[in-house]
C-alpha positions in Angstrom: 0.0 0.0 0.0 1.5 3.4 -1.0 2.4 6.0 1.7 0.3 9.0 0.9 1.1 12.1 2.9 -1.6 14.8 3.2 -1.5 18.3 4.6 0.2 21.5 3.9 3.9 21.4 2.7 6.0 24.5 3.0 9.2 25.5 1.2 11.6 28.5 1.7 9.6 30.6 -0.7 6.4 30.1 1.4 7.9 31.3 4.7 8.9 34.9 5.5 11.0 35.8 8.5 10.3 39.5 9.3 13.5 41.5 10.2 13.5 43.2 13.6 15.4 46.3 14.8 18.5 45.7 16.8 21.0 47.6 18.9 23.9 45.7 17.3 26.2 47.7 15.1 27.3 44.7 13.0 26.3 41.1 12.3 29.8 40.1 13.6 28.7 41.3 17.1 26.1 38.4 17.3 27.0 35.6 19.7 25.2 32.3 18.8 26.8 30.2 21.5 24.5 28.6 24.0 25.2 26.5 27.1 23.0 23.4 27.6 23.0 21.5 30.9 21.9 17.8 30.7 20.1 17.0 33.9 20.7 13.3 34.3 24.2 13.0 33.0 25.6 16.2 34.5 27.3 17.0 31.2 27.4 20.5 29.8 27.6 21.6 26.2 28.5 25.0 24.9 28.3 25.7 21.2 26.1 26.7 18.3 22.9 24.7 18.1 22.0 23.4 14.6 18.6 21.8 13.7 17.8 20.3 10.3 14.9 22.0 8.6 11.6 20.1 9.0 10.6 20.5 5.3 10.3 18.1 2.5 13.5 17.6 0.4 15.5 20.0 2.6 18.7 18.9 4.3 20.9 15.8 3.8 21.8 13.1 6.2 
C-alpha cells in the first residue's frame, strides 16, 4: 500500500521571517553560542545549536 502524505507542505519561498530592529552595530557582534546542561548525566555543552529544517526535500543526512 502506498504511503500518501496529506497536509500543507511549506518551502523556503512560502515562509517569510520578518526582520527586527536591533541595537547591534554589525552582524559580527552576534553571539550564537548557547550553554546546555543535561540533567541526568551532569554534562554541559557550549556551542552553536543546529537543527535540520523540518521541510520536504531540505537537508541531507
